[in-house]
C-alpha positions as CSV (number, residue, x, y, z in Angstrom):
1,M,92.2,152.2,127.3
2,K,91.7,154.6,124.4
3,V,89.3,157.6,124.6
4,V,87.4,158.3,121.4
5,F,85.3,161.4,120.9
6,S,82.3,161.1,118.6
7,K,81.9,163.4,115.7
8,Y,79.3,165.4,117.7
9,A,81.4,165.5,120.8
10,R,84.4,166.9,118.8
11,Q,82.2,169.5,117.3
12,E,80.8,170.5,120.7
13,L,84.3,170.7,122.1
14,N,85.5,172.9,119.2
15,D,82.5,175.2,119.6
16,A,83.1,175.6,123.4
17,V,86.8,176.3,122.7
18,R,85.9,179.0,120.3
19,Y,83.3,180.5,122.7
20,Y,85.8,180.6,125.6
21,E,88.5,182.1,123.3
22,L,86.1,184.9,122.3
23,E,85.3,185.6,126.0
24,H,89.0,185.8,126.9
25,E,92.2,185.1,125.0
26,G,93.7,181.9,126.2
27,L,90.6,180.7,128.0
28,G,89.7,178.3,125.1
29,W,93.1,176.7,125.3
30,K,92.7,176.3,129.1
31,F,89.3,174.7,128.6
32,K,90.7,172.2,126.0
33,E,93.6,171.3,128.3
34,E,91.1,170.6,131.1
35,V,89.1,168.3,128.8
36,K,92.3,166.5,127.9
37,K,93.2,166.0,131.5
38,A,89.7,164.7,132.2
39,A,90.0,162.2,129.3
40,L,93.3,161.0,130.7
41,R,91.6,160.4,134.1
42,I,88.8,158.5,132.5
43,S,91.2,156.3,130.6
44,S,93.1,155.5,133.8
45,Y,90.1,155.2,136.2
46,S,87.1,154.4,134.0
47,K,84.7,153.3,136.7
48,A,85.6,156.1,139.2
49,W,82.7,158.4,138.1
50,S,79.1,158.1,138.8
51,I,76.5,156.7,136.4
52,E,74.4,159.4,134.6
53,R,71.9,157.1,133.0
54,G,72.1,153.4,132.0
55,E,75.7,152.6,131.0
56,I,76.6,156.3,130.6
57,R,79.0,157.8,133.2
58,K,79.9,161.4,133.8
59,C,83.1,163.1,134.7
60,L,82.8,166.7,135.8
61,L,85.4,169.2,134.9
62,H,87.0,171.1,137.7
63,T,87.1,174.7,136.5
64,F,84.5,174.8,133.7
65,P,80.7,174.0,133.9
66,Y,81.0,171.0,131.7
67,K,80.9,167.2,132.1
68,L,82.2,164.5,129.9
69,L,79.7,161.8,129.3
70,Y,81.1,158.4,128.3
71,A,80.4,154.7,127.9
72,I,82.9,151.9,128.3
73,E,83.0,149.7,125.2
74,A,85.5,146.9,124.8
75,D,88.9,148.7,124.6
76,Q,87.8,152.3,124.2
77,F,85.6,155.0,125.8
78,L,83.0,156.8,123.7
C-alpha cells in the first residue's frame, strides 16, 4: 500500500526537521529517516498499531516524541 502525507502533515514534518536541525546538525535528517522507516512499517503492517480515535491509528516513533496518525483508505494511507 502507498503512504500519502497530507499537505498539513508534510508541513509539520518539514517544520520538525528544521527545528531538530537547528538544535543539532544532522538531527533533522535522523528524524526524517525515522519517519520514513515508520511509514514503511505502516505500509507493510497497517493494522499493527492501536486505534487513536475512530478509524485513526497511531504509530509511535522510537527515538523522537512523535507519532504518525493515519487512516487506511482503499489503496493508500493518509
